[in-house]
C-alpha positions in Angstrom: 23.9 114.0 70.4 24.9 111.2 72.8 25.5 107.9 72.3 23.0 105.9 75.2 23.4 102.7 77.0 21.5 100.2 76.1 19.4 98.2 78.5 20.5 94.1 78.2 18.0 91.4 79.0 17.6 90.8 82.6 16.5 95.1 83.0 12.7 95.2 84.3 12.3 98.5 81.2 12.6 95.2 78.3 9.7 93.5 79.9 7.0 96.1 80.2 4.6 97.9 77.9 5.7 101.1 76.9 3.5 104.3 77.5 2.3 106.9 74.7 4.4 109.2 73.4 2.2 112.6 73.9 3.7 114.6 71.8 6.2 113.6 69.4 7.4 116.9 68.6 8.7 118.0 72.1 12.3 118.7 72.1 12.9 116.1 74.8 11.5 113.4 72.2 13.2 115.3 69.4 16.8 115.2 71.4 15.9 111.0 72.5 15.1 110.3 69.0 18.5 112.1 68.3 20.4 110.3 70.9 19.2 106.7 69.5 20.1 107.3 66.0 23.5 107.9 67.1 23.6 104.9 69.2 22.2 103.0 66.7 25.0 104.0 64.6 27.8 103.0 67.2 25.8 99.9 67.7 25.8 98.9 64.5 22.5 97.5 64.5 19.0 98.1 62.6 16.7 98.8 64.8 16.3 100.5 68.2 13.1 101.2 70.4 12.8 103.6 73.1 12.6 101.1 76.0 16.4 99.7 75.0 17.9 102.5 75.7 15.8 102.9 79.1 12.8 104.9 78.3 9.3 103.4 78.4 7.9 105.2 75.4 6.3 104.0 72.2 8.8 105.0 69.4 11.3 103.1 67.2 14.0 103.3 64.5 14.4 101.0 61.9 16.5 100.8 58.8 16.9 98.2 55.6 20.6 98.5 55.0 21.1 97.5 51.0 22.8 94.0 52.0 19.4 93.2 53.5 17.1 94.7 50.7 14.7 91.9 49.7 14.0 93.9 46.2 11.1 96.1 44.9 9.0 95.7 47.9 11.2 95.8 50.5 13.8 98.5 49.2 17.0 99.8 51.1 15.9 102.6 53.7 17.9 105.1 56.0 17.5 105.2 59.9 13.2 105.9 59.7 11.6 106.8 63.0 8.0 105.9 63.8 6.2 106.6 67.4 3.2 105.2 68.4 3.3 102.8 66.1 0.5 100.6 65.0 1.4 97.0 63.5 -0.8 94.3 62.1 0.2 91.4 59.8 -1.6 91.6 56.2 -2.7 87.7 56.1 -1.3 84.6 58.1 1.7 84.0 55.9 4.7 83.7 58.3 8.8 82.4 57.7 11.4 82.1 60.1 14.2 84.3 60.3 16.9 84.3 62.1 17.5 87.6 64.5 19.7 89.1 67.0 19.2 91.8 69.1 21.2 94.6 71.2 20.0 93.8 74.1 21.1 90.3 73.7 24.5 90.8 72.8 26.2 87.7 71.1 23.2 85.8 70.3 20.8 84.6 67.4 17.9 82.9 67.4 15.2 81.6 64.6 11.9 83.3 65.4 8.7 83.0 63.0 7.6 86.3 61.5 4.6 87.7 59.7 5.8 88.2 56.0 3.8 91.5 55.3 2.2 94.0 57.8 0.4 97.2 58.0 2.0 99.7 59.9 0.9 103.3 60.8 2.2 105.9 63.4 3.9 109.1 63.2 7.2 110.5 62.4 9.3 113.3 64.3 7.7 116.0 62.5 4.1 114.6 63.4 3.2 113.6 60.2 1.0 110.7 59.8 2.9 107.6 58.4 1.2 104.1 57.2 1.4 101.5 54.4 2.5 97.8 54.2 5.9 96.8 54.7 7.3 93.3 53.8 10.9 91.6 54.1 13.1 92.5 55.8 11.8 96.2 57.0 8.7 94.2 58.3 10.7 91.5 60.3 12.4 94.6 61.9 9.7 96.3 62.5 8.2 93.6 64.2 11.3 92.7 66.4 10.9 96.4 67.7 7.5 96.5 68.3 7.7 93.5 70.4 10.4 95.8 72.4 7.4 98.4 72.7 5.1 95.4 73.9 7.7 94.1 76.9 8.7 91.1 74.7 12.1 89.8 73.6 12.6 87.7 70.5 13.8 84.4 72.1 9.9 84.5 73.8 8.6 84.2 70.1 10.9 81.2 69.2 9.0 77.7 68.7 12.5 75.8 68.9 14.9 77.1 71.3 17.4 74.2 69.7 17.8 77.6 67.0 19.4 79.3 69.7 23.0 80.3 69.7 25.9 82.3 70.4 26.5 83.9 67.1 30.1 83.1 67.1 29.6 79.3 67.6 27.0 79.5 64.6 29.3 81.1 62.2 31.9 78.4 63.0 29.8 75.8 62.3 27.9 77.0 59.2 24.8 77.7 60.9 23.0 80.3 58.3 22.1 83.0 60.9 
């Protein structure tokens, strides 16, 4: 396994729609998943999409740390992978959440996200996974799905006055 270089905002790989994964069980895809898992742990993040490591393929990793779990409907989860994901809102209810991104280090911004999403795709063994995600899990899945579609979180923001450096926000008591 290897820690991969993370693409930062401004790199073209982050602005294009990623390609479908033909065979999620192929050795090169399995190696990518392992390397992304190590990269995510090294970076201390909660999600990572393949385009963020310069691979324009439709897969992402996500987790829900115990400290971010929002209850029974949003349990803590170790790192999960979803290949060729599909996401759709369950209803129109949205909530604003501050988020950061490994591709935009040091910044945070408030982004409106759907409260609940229906998801489907495949795990690393080729088994279909599907369900409804809510809370923090839904939030992370939407953020990572945006990466697969060439969208960075500032593009979703409705008020750029709620974008800033993490250190400054913490210093001045902005809850982000």
